[in-house]
C-alpha positions as CSV (number, residue, x, y, z in Angstrom):
1,M,0.2,0.2,0.3
2,R,3.0,2.5,1.1
3,K,4.4,1.9,-2.5
4,I,1.1,2.6,-3.9
5,H,1.1,6.2,-2.3
6,V,4.7,6.9,-3.0
7,N,3.9,6.3,-6.7
8,F,0.7,8.4,-6.7
9,V,2.5,11.0,-4.9
10,I,5.5,11.1,-7.4
11,T,3.1,10.9,-10.5
12,L,1.3,13.8,-9.5
13,S,4.3,15.8,-9.0
14,I,5.6,15.3,-12.2
15,V,2.3,16.1,-14.0
16,G,2.0,19.3,-11.8
17,L,5.8,20.1,-12.6
18,M,5.2,19.6,-16.2
19,T,2.0,21.5,-16.6
20,A,3.7,24.3,-14.9
21,A,6.6,24.1,-17.5
22,I,4.3,23.7,-20.2
23,I,2.3,27.1,-19.0
24,Y,5.8,28.5,-18.7
25,L,7.4,27.9,-21.9
26,M,4.2,29.0,-23.9
27,G,5.3,32.2,-22.8
28,N,8.9,31.9,-22.7
29,S,11.0,30.1,-25.2
30,L,14.6,28.6,-24.0
31,F,15.8,29.6,-27.1
32,T,15.1,31.1,-30.7
33,V,14.3,29.7,-33.7
34,N,14.4,31.6,-37.1
35,W,13.8,28.6,-39.4
36,F,10.2,29.4,-40.5
37,S,8.6,32.3,-42.0
38,T,6.2,33.2,-39.4
39,N,6.7,33.9,-35.7
40,Y,3.9,31.4,-34.6
41,L,6.1,28.4,-36.3
42,N,9.2,29.5,-34.8
43,R,7.6,30.0,-31.1
44,T,5.8,26.8,-31.8
45,M,9.2,24.7,-32.9
46,A,11.1,25.9,-29.8
47,Y,8.0,25.1,-27.2
48,Q,7.9,21.5,-28.9
49,A,11.4,20.5,-28.4
50,S,11.2,21.8,-25.1
51,T,8.4,19.9,-24.1
52,L,9.3,16.8,-26.1
53,A,12.7,16.6,-24.0
54,L,10.7,16.7,-20.6
55,S,7.9,14.3,-21.6
56,L,10.7,11.7,-22.2
57,V,12.0,12.2,-18.8
58,I,8.3,11.7,-17.7
59,V,8.0,8.3,-19.6
60,L,11.3,7.1,-18.4
61,V,10.2,8.2,-14.7
62,T,7.2,6.2,-14.9
63,A,9.0,3.1,-16.5
64,F,11.3,2.9,-13.4
65,Q,8.1,3.3,-11.3
66,T,6.3,0.4,-12.7
67,E,9.5,-1.8,-13.5
68,F,9.4,-0.6,-17.0
69,Q,5.8,-2.5,-17.4
70,S,4.6,1.0,-18.5
71,L,6.3,1.1,-21.7
72,R,3.7,-2.2,-22.8
73,L,0.9,0.6,-22.9
74,L,3.3,2.9,-25.7
75,S,2.2,0.1,-28.2
76,L,0.8,1.3,-31.6
77,T,-0.1,-1.9,-32.5
78,R,-2.8,-3.0,-30.2
79,I,-5.7,-0.9,-31.6
80,D,-8.6,-3.0,-30.8
81,G,-9.9,-4.8,-27.7
82,K,-13.5,-4.9,-25.8
83,V,-15.4,-1.6,-25.4
84,L,-16.7,-1.5,-21.4
85,P,-20.1,-0.1,-20.9
86,E,-20.5,3.5,-20.3
87,P,-24.4,4.1,-20.4
88,W,-23.9,7.4,-19.9
89,I,-22.6,7.9,-23.5
90,G,-25.0,5.5,-24.9
91,I,-22.2,2.3,-24.7
92,T,-24.4,-0.2,-23.0
93,K,-23.9,-4.1,-22.6
94,K,-25.6,-4.6,-26.0
95,N,-22.9,-2.7,-27.5
96,K,-21.1,-5.0,-30.0
97,D,-18.3,-2.3,-31.3
98,S,-14.8,-3.1,-30.5
99,W,-12.2,-0.3,-30.3
100,K,-11.5,-0.7,-34.2
101,K,-15.1,1.2,-34.7
102,L,-15.6,3.2,-32.1
103,G,-12.1,4.6,-32.0
104,R,-12.7,5.6,-35.8
105,N,-16.0,7.0,-35.1
106,M,-15.2,9.2,-32.1
107,A,-12.4,10.5,-33.7
108,I,-14.8,11.8,-36.1
109,V,-17.4,12.9,-34.0
110,I,-14.4,14.6,-31.5
111,S,-12.8,16.2,-34.4
112,I,-16.0,17.8,-35.4
113,V,-17.0,19.4,-32.2
114,T,-13.3,20.4,-31.6
115,A,-13.6,22.3,-35.3
116,V,-16.9,24.3,-34.5
117,A,-15.5,25.2,-31.3
118,I,-12.2,26.5,-32.9
119,Y,-14.5,28.2,-35.3
120,F,-16.2,30.3,-32.9
121,Q,-13.1,31.0,-30.4
122,V,-10.5,31.6,-33.0
123,I,-11.5,31.5,-36.6
124,Q,-14.2,34.3,-36.6
125,K,-11.6,36.6,-35.3
126,G,-10.3,36.9,-38.7
127,V,-7.8,34.9,-41.3
128,I,-4.4,36.8,-41.7
129,Q,-2.0,34.0,-42.8
130,T,-2.1,31.9,-46.2
131,L,-1.9,28.1,-45.3
132,T,1.4,26.9,-47.7
133,L,1.8,23.0,-48.1
134,A,5.3,23.7,-46.1
135,S,3.8,25.2,-43.4
136,F,1.1,22.8,-43.2
137,L,3.7,19.8,-43.2
138,S,5.1,21.7,-40.4
139,I,2.2,22.0,-38.1
140,I,1.4,18.2,-38.6
141,L,4.9,17.5,-37.0
142,F,4.2,20.0,-34.1
143,A,0.3,18.4,-33.8
144,L,2.3,14.7,-33.5
145,T,5.0,16.0,-30.8
146,N,2.4,17.9,-29.0
147,S,0.0,15.1,-29.0
148,F,2.8,12.7,-27.9
149,V,3.7,15.4,-25.2
150,E,0.4,15.9,-23.4
151,E,-0.4,11.8,-24.0
152,T,2.4,10.6,-22.2
153,T,1.9,13.8,-19.3
154,Y,-1.6,13.1,-19.0
155,R,-2.8,9.9,-19.7
156,H,0.3,7.5,-20.4
157,T,1.3,8.3,-16.2
158,F,-1.8,7.9,-14.6
159,A,-3.0,4.7,-16.8
160,S,0.6,2.9,-15.9
161,I,0.4,3.8,-12.2
162,V,-3.1,2.4,-12.3
163,E,-2.4,-0.7,-14.2
164,Y,0.8,-1.7,-12.5
165,H,-1.0,-1.6,-8.9
166,G,-4.0,-3.4,-10.4
167,L,-6.2,-0.3,-9.3
168,S,-9.5,0.8,-10.9
169,P,-9.3,2.5,-14.2
170,Y,-11.9,5.0,-13.2
171,I,-8.9,6.6,-11.0
172,S,-6.9,7.5,-14.0
173,K,-9.9,8.4,-16.1
174,A,-10.8,10.9,-13.4
175,L,-7.4,12.5,-12.8
176,S,-7.0,12.7,-16.8
177,A,-10.4,14.2,-16.7
178,L,-10.0,16.9,-14.1
179,I,-6.5,17.8,-14.6
180,F,-6.5,17.9,-18.6
181,G,-9.8,19.7,-18.7
182,G,-8.9,22.1,-16.1
183,F,-5.4,22.9,-17.7
184,H,-7.5,23.7,-21.0
185,Y,-9.2,26.9,-19.2
186,L,-6.8,28.9,-20.7
187,G,-5.8,27.1,-23.5
188,T,-7.4,26.3,-27.2
189,P,-10.3,26.0,-26.9
190,G,-10.5,27.7,-23.9
191,K,-13.2,28.8,-21.0
192,I,-15.8,26.3,-19.9
193,P,-16.0,25.2,-23.6
194,G,-12.8,24.2,-23.5
195,V,-12.6,22.9,-20.0
196,L,-15.8,20.4,-20.9
197,L,-14.5,19.5,-24.3
198,A,-10.7,18.3,-22.6
199,G,-12.3,17.0,-20.0
200,F,-14.3,14.6,-22.1
201,L,-11.2,13.6,-24.3
202,G,-8.8,13.0,-21.5
203,W,-11.9,10.7,-20.1
204,F,-12.4,9.0,-23.4
205,L,-8.4,8.5,-24.3
206,S,-7.6,7.2,-20.9
207,K,-10.3,4.6,-21.4
208,S,-8.8,3.9,-24.8
209,V,-5.2,3.1,-23.2
210,H,-7.2,0.8,-20.2
211,E,-9.2,-1.2,-22.9
212,T,-6.9,-1.8,-25.6
213,K,-3.3,-1.8,-23.6
214,G,-1.9,0.5,-25.9
215,F,-1.4,4.1,-27.2
216,F,-2.6,4.2,-30.5
217,W,-6.4,5.9,-30.3
218,A,-5.1,8.2,-27.6
219,W,-2.3,9.6,-29.5
220,L,-4.4,9.2,-33.2
221,I,-7.3,11.4,-31.8
222,H,-5.3,14.0,-29.8
223,F,-3.1,14.6,-33.1
224,V,-6.0,14.9,-35.1
225,Q,-7.7,17.5,-32.9
226,D,-4.0,19.2,-32.5
227,V,-3.9,19.7,-36.3
228,I,-7.2,21.7,-36.5
229,I,-6.0,23.5,-33.4
230,M,-2.8,24.7,-34.6
231,T,-3.7,25.1,-38.1
232,A,-6.3,27.5,-37.0
233,L,-3.8,29.5,-34.5
234,Y,-1.5,29.7,-37.5
235,L,-4.2,31.3,-39.8
236,T,-4.8,33.9,-37.3
237,S,-1.5,34.4,-36.1
238,N,0.9,37.5,-37.0
């Protein structure tokens, strides 16, 4: 029991420190990049490089906490599994869908909701940039790294500790929803809509990790949302 408490203290501490680092790095670059044609892409490059390095440290710490069993949850080949009932979102015991189908369908639904929220919170302010192919490819790369960073921080950590100690997945799902949702009050999309959307996303992606024992759907769905968000931020940035 003592080891469980120690591991949760360590995990909550590193997630808290990482959250503080993310907030700081959003407004303060550790180094300057002038590789791209816009300030937004240059700032994003510096931010992504810094947070990616920190996320790899978190992966390593979590691995030591779980005798490296946590690394199994980073698998990208485990994309299927039984979907456990969640009546409050319409997944009942009669549901016959596996994660292959549910993951695909929810990726589409969540992306549409994100796009609508981004339109009203960002795009309506006015588009001032033209999206070139080179810029879009950069956005895709940054979306890959950003989604990896946030998934390893807010999903992989809690899911790994819960799986390692054989605890209820509802613990990590709740922690992911609360912390990830709260963190997005100042994010994009932000305010209450951002909190609710990110909170649900955190819960759902945590569910995917536990039930597939893999990282595929969590990373993919988060990646698609980041492509939508980062494209909008690019189009409306100076």
